[in-house]
VOGU-3710 file (C-alpha; in Angstrom, 3 decimals, decimal comma):
1> mslyllllld> -6,935/-25,346/16,681  -6,219/-23,279/20,225  -3,219/-22,002/18,744  -4,768/-20,705/15,121  -7,182/-18,818/17,626  -4,252/-16,870/20,028  -2,730/-16,300/16,377  -6,678/-14,271/15,332  -6,457/-12,378/18,755  -2,955/-11,278/18,127
11> vfiaytievl> -3,558/-9,375/14,637  -6,633/-7,943/17,098  -4,831/-6,229/19,355  -2,042/-5,296/16,868  -5,063/-4,216/14,645  -6,556/-1,858/17,921  -3,037/-1,136/19,097  -1,930/0,509/16,046  -5,539/2,942/15,648  -5,673/3,536/19,264
21> igyprglphp> -2,011/5,374/19,316  -0,540/4,443/15,574  3,540/4,439/15,351  5,448/6,032/17,694  7,381/9,450/15,531  11,132/9,086/15,772  10,904/5,432/16,277  12,237/3,516/13,223  10,032/1,393/11,451  10,645/-1,773/9,923
31> erfirwlirs> 10,191/-1,260/6,496  12,764/1,948/7,074  15,042/-0,733/6,459  13,532/-2,656/3,368  13,544/0,722/1,219  17,410/1,098/2,283  17,653/-2,214/1,141  16,113/-1,520/-1,853  17,981/1,447/-2,649  20,965/-0,362/-2,111
41> lervmrftir> 20,154/-3,557/-4,195  19,762/-1,190/-6,762  23,063/1,086/-7,068  24,437/-3,055/-7,124  21,911/-4,151/-9,612  22,651/-0,821/-11,934  26,342/-1,154/-11,433  26,031/-4,556/-12,558  24,153/-3,252/-15,722  26,481/-0,909/-16,708
51> vssekkvkal> 30,230/-2,678/-15,567  28,271/-6,276/-17,847  26,992/-3,920/-20,829  30,112/-2,206/-21,848  32,007/-3,266/-24,818  35,171/-1,268/-25,883  35,870/-0,644/-29,018  38,580/0,582/-31,491  37,787/3,771/-32,745  40,051/6,797/-32,704
61> gddvvrntrk> 41,043/5,496/-29,448  39,735/3,233/-27,301  36,283/4,246/-26,878  33,645/2,247/-24,170  29,977/2,295/-26,206  26,722/1,096/-24,012  24,226/-1,836/-25,533  21,121/0,095/-25,300  19,159/-3,065/-25,464  21,122/-5,111/-23,404
71> iyrnekiagg> 20,642/-2,630/-21,323  16,991/-2,558/-21,429  17,263/-6,371/-20,995  19,839/-7,014/-17,759  17,121/-4,514/-15,916  14,314/-6,301/-16,707  16,136/-9,320/-15,595  17,882/-7,221/-12,143  14,929/-5,700/-11,278  13,116/-9,592/-10,860
81> ilavlvisia> 16,655/-10,696/-9,314  16,161/-7,029/-6,472  12,336/-7,832/-6,109  12,817/-11,272/-4,775  15,542/-11,005/-2,905  13,940/-8,055/-0,579  10,813/-10,234/0,120  13,240/-13,069/0,390  15,349/-11,376/2,795  11,785/-9,385/4,541
91> isivftalkl> 10,560/-13,073/5,046  12,545/-14,603/6,402  14,490/-12,484/9,031  10,337/-12,355/10,345  10,369/-15,306/10,232  13,279/-16,771/12,090  12,920/-13,748/14,537  9,524/-15,448/15,490  10,833/-19,401/15,289  13,896/-17,908/17,472
101> cmfvnpilfh> 11,666/-17,084/20,165  8,882/-19,466/19,756  12,412/-21,786/21,125  13,072/-18,886/23,846  9,063/-18,762/25,151  5,642/-18,950/23,205  4,599/-16,149/25,353  7,653/-14,259/23,540  6,876/-15,266/20,521  2,596/-14,393/20,575
111> vvnivfiyts> 5,260/-10,557/21,857  6,938/-10,356/19,061  4,172/-11,843/15,920  2,346/-8,567/17,307  5,087/-6,106/16,994  5,315/-7,156/13,682  1,869/-7,332/12,682  1,847/-3,840/13,996  3,980/-1,979/12,583  2,574/-2,948/9,075
121> fasrkvstda> -1,047/-1,844/9,883  -0,483/2,093/9,160  -4,460/3,122/9,620  -3,521/5,736/12,397  -0,830/6,957/9,992  -2,841/7,102/6,611  -4,956/9,856/9,147  -1,881/11,698/10,063  -0,905/12,503/6,911  -4,415/13,785/5,724
131> fsvfdalker> -4,962/15,823/8,442  -1,388/16,935/8,705  -2,406/19,185/4,675  -6,278/19,586/6,144  -4,329/21,342/9,275  -2,121/23,406/6,646  -4,590/24,023/4,687  -7,208/25,706/7,943  -4,289/28,122/8,575  -4,427/29,402/4,885
141> dvfnarkmln> -1,150/28,100/4,532  -1,421/26,690/0,402  2,481/26,824/0,708  3,108/24,371/3,687  0,063/21,472/2,757  1,830/21,749/-0,782  4,740/20,836/0,731  2,569/17,928/3,449  1,216/17,059/0,316  4,271/16,593/-0,816
151> sivgnetdnl> 5,633/14,232/1,796  3,017/11,726/1,455  2,286/11,602/-2,530  6,507/11,965/-3,666  5,020/14,168/-6,747  5,532/17,808/-7,981  3,361/19,653/-5,817  4,817/23,175/-6,024  2,321/25,310/-8,705  -1,193/23,336/-7,071
161> dekeiikgtv> -4,441/25,532/-6,012  -6,185/24,647/-2,570  -9,262/22,477/-4,275  -5,920/20,772/-6,484  -4,114/19,613/-2,985  -7,450/19,115/-1,479  -8,440/16,547/-4,794  -4,810/15,548/-4,455  -5,009/14,883/-0,348  -8,027/12,711/-1,563
171> eitakniagr> -7,578/10,794/-4,583  -4,300/9,558/-1,818  -6,558/9,141/0,899  -8,355/6,493/-0,892  -5,802/4,106/-2,976  -4,027/4,092/0,799  -7,243/2,735/1,991  -6,799/-0,656/-0,751  -2,909/-0,304/-0,042  -2,043/0,865/4,161
181> vvapifyall> -5,376/-0,240/5,420  -7,423/-3,144/3,733  -4,069/-5,493/1,960  -2,138/-5,663/5,390  -5,311/-7,102/7,793  -6,361/-9,124/4,714  -2,484/-10,506/4,303  -1,921/-10,478/7,979  -5,214/-12,947/8,714  -5,228/-14,763/5,377
191> gtlmgvgapm> -1,058/-15,818/6,792  -2,730/-16,276/9,735  -4,532/-19,347/8,830  -1,448/-20,982/7,571  0,165/-19,283/10,765  1,897/-17,156/9,109  0,501/-13,884/9,103  3,444/-11,868/10,557  6,140/-12,874/7,183  3,165/-12,453/5,075
201> vyayiaidal> 2,195/-9,203/5,535  5,501/-8,418/6,283  5,917/-10,197/2,401  2,940/-7,705/0,921  5,477/-5,101/3,269  7,980/-5,695/1,214  6,445/-5,736/-2,564  4,855/-2,518/-1,300  7,870/-0,396/-1,514  9,283/-2,398/-4,000
211> dsilghkdre> 6,581/-0,684/-5,857  6,011/2,862/-4,907  10,231/3,142/-5,350  10,501/0,916/-8,206  7,067/0,449/-10,209  7,624/4,416/-11,773  6,812/4,497/-15,641  9,735/6,853/-16,600  12,263/6,352/-17,906  15,204/5,756/-15,529
221> yknmgyisak> 12,524/2,863/-13,987  10,306/1,775/-16,978  12,725/-1,690/-16,977  14,022/-2,523/-14,254  10,547/-1,469/-12,315  8,928/-4,278/-14,388  8,517/-6,911/-11,894  8,019/-4,952/-8,710  4,771/-3,158/-10,143  3,058/-6,567/-11,834
231> lddvanfipa> 3,458/-8,147/-8,265  2,348/-4,684/-6,604  -0,798/-5,418/-9,330  -0,841/-8,937/-8,238  -0,532/-8,619/-4,474  -3,215/-6,300/-4,422  -5,905/-7,772/-6,790  -8,231/-8,887/-3,810  -7,365/-6,385/-1,624  -8,612/-2,552/-3,735
241> rlsgfivvlg> -11,327/-4,668/-5,542  -12,470/-5,320/-1,041  -11,819/-2,191/-0,096  -13,643/-0,377/-2,531  -16,890/-2,813/-1,810  -16,680/-1,769/1,765  -16,475/2,020/1,393  -19,760/1,366/-0,642  -20,792/-0,099/3,189  -18,871/2,034/4,837
251> amvsgkdfkr> -21,309/4,528/2,448  -23,970/3,063/4,266  -22,908/2,556/7,508  -22,020/6,104/7,799  -25,265/8,035/5,996  -23,472/8,460/2,950  -25,436/8,284/-0,866  -23,974/3,916/-0,803  -25,910/3,184/-3,778  -24,052/6,197/-5,900
261> aysvmmrdrk> -20,480/4,889/-4,430  -21,404/1,928/-5,791  -22,112/3,410/-9,394  -19,495/5,747/-9,440  -17,355/2,862/-8,980  -18,811/0,426/-11,632  -17,804/3,061/-14,112  -15,621/4,666/-13,354  -13,070/2,125/-12,036  -11,497/0,539/-14,588
271> khnspnfgyp> -10,298/5,158/-15,555  -7,599/5,256/-13,562  -4,143/4,199/-14,978  -3,667/1,794/-12,033  -5,521/-1,695/-12,742  -6,895/-2,120/-9,109  -7,336/1,544/-7,084  -9,712/2,305/-9,148  -11,933/0,354/-7,099  -11,354/2,538/-3,632
281> eaamagalgi> -10,815/6,109/-5,830  -13,879/5,790/-7,560  -16,539/4,292/-4,652  -14,864/7,502/-2,390  -15,559/9,791/-4,815  -19,089/8,508/-5,336  -19,697/8,259/-1,439  -18,501/12,026/-0,911  -20,016/13,258/-4,312  -16,577/14,588/-5,997
291> rlggvglyfg> -14,983/14,622/-8,692  -11,234/13,618/-8,590  -8,406/13,135/-11,701  -8,379/15,632/-13,862  -5,427/17,841/-14,869  -3,191/17,512/-12,581  1,003/16,908/-12,135  2,327/14,146/-11,258  6,724/13,756/-11,226  6,927/17,308/-12,801
301> dildkpvigd> 4,241/16,268/-15,824  0,728/18,158/-16,396  -0,317/15,081/-16,867  -4,621/14,675/-17,771  -6,208/11,956/-15,701  -9,488/10,708/-16,502  -12,183/12,347/-14,690  -13,577/9,934/-12,072  -16,880/10,417/-9,931  -19,150/13,491/-10,511
311> dinpleirvi> -18,673/17,057/-9,236  -21,994/17,312/-6,768  -20,403/19,006/-3,739  -17,359/21,404/-3,444  -14,272/20,632/-3,047  -13,893/21,899/0,293  -11,263/20,904/2,759  -13,975/19,029/5,132  -13,963/16,681/2,125  -10,452/15,636/3,950
321> tqsvtmmyiv> -11,989/14,915/7,384  -14,978/13,123/5,448  -12,564/10,493/3,482  -10,198/9,758/6,496  -13,350/9,260/8,228  -14,855/6,516/5,720  -11,173/5,581/5,910  -11,979/4,073/10,264  -14,926/3,033/8,855  -13,296/0,980/6,058
331> siiamiilsa> -11,110/-0,399/8,069  -13,114/-1,226/10,947  -15,746/-3,006/8,916  -12,518/-4,513/6,884  -11,332/-6,067/10,299  -14,766/-7,852/10,924  -15,121/-8,822/8,202  -11,515/-10,557/7,777  -12,059/-12,132/11,428  -15,394/-13,702/10,908
341> lailifvlmg> -14,316/-15,213/7,885  -11,152/-16,657/9,828  -12,707/-17,967/12,142  -15,653/-19,053/9,985  -12,592/-20,929/8,216  -11,117/-22,087/11,663  -14,057/-23,301/13,446  -15,202/-25,087/9,433  -11,339/-26,864/10,075  -11,782/-27,949/13,341
351> fivqyyvp> -15,477/-29,780/12,521  -13,445/-31,512/9,034  -10,965/-32,215/11,362  -12,846/-33,880/14,236  -15,752/-35,562/12,117  -14,101/-36,739/8,932  -10,094/-37,082/9,298  -9,284/-40,875/10,881
//
């Protein structure tokens, strides 16, 4: 039982370090390796698909044709294999490193465990990204603000005006509350209950990276990224919904309109193109009294996304700081609630072992 509490302490220390200092710039992040691995395996898979789908036919000469249906089928299969490989490799590296550290010294194990979990948290990164846009807009540098937003979302931002930039920043911050803040806390603590906190949270990090690289609906990735997108939907099912309700709680704590946050979340949560991220985004829109969605550029295409929230307050740059403040509040509340739940489970496990297990 004491080992479980020490593992829980590892998560708390990792969280505190990340919130206070973030991740040092210029230092290679483990997620960069995962992204490199995905890109490398994708190239191998696409080459294999292309070769296996080619067939020489006799026409005026030996022409090479490709079976389109076979390509689409093979892309789905290859995408599934790629996802399994990446997740398995990420888990294996973390698990093996921790096992070796435990063999050398238990203290070294806890230090490395803290480092792995610390690198999986990203609340400071989410804040830094949002404030990079805020600072540019504060200087009236719309061009640089577009550039900063593009570096965060990866979408086309060249023609966005100031209000659209603000809206896009709040949207990605709300999405990241679920995907980059609450989900890692959730999986780190869930894994800690099983004694595998770092491996489990890195399994999630791998799924998140797979979805961000492959999980698009365009022609190039529709099939290759199908499994990655579905895995991400499953992995974020609980954290996203939890995030939405904690945003409502955060609105109550911070003096925002928590009733409107809840009502907008319940009304607009299913309007989002994601089955998950409508929860935190709608709750954020309700808490801040702003309208999100609408017409915008996404990967170079003009899309008319469903409107989320009500146009009560204007889209001013201070809305970005309010969304970041809400993100930190949600982060702290999530850590407190989920840690308390984990401790309760530990206590119940001890009680059951002591009184009911012979």
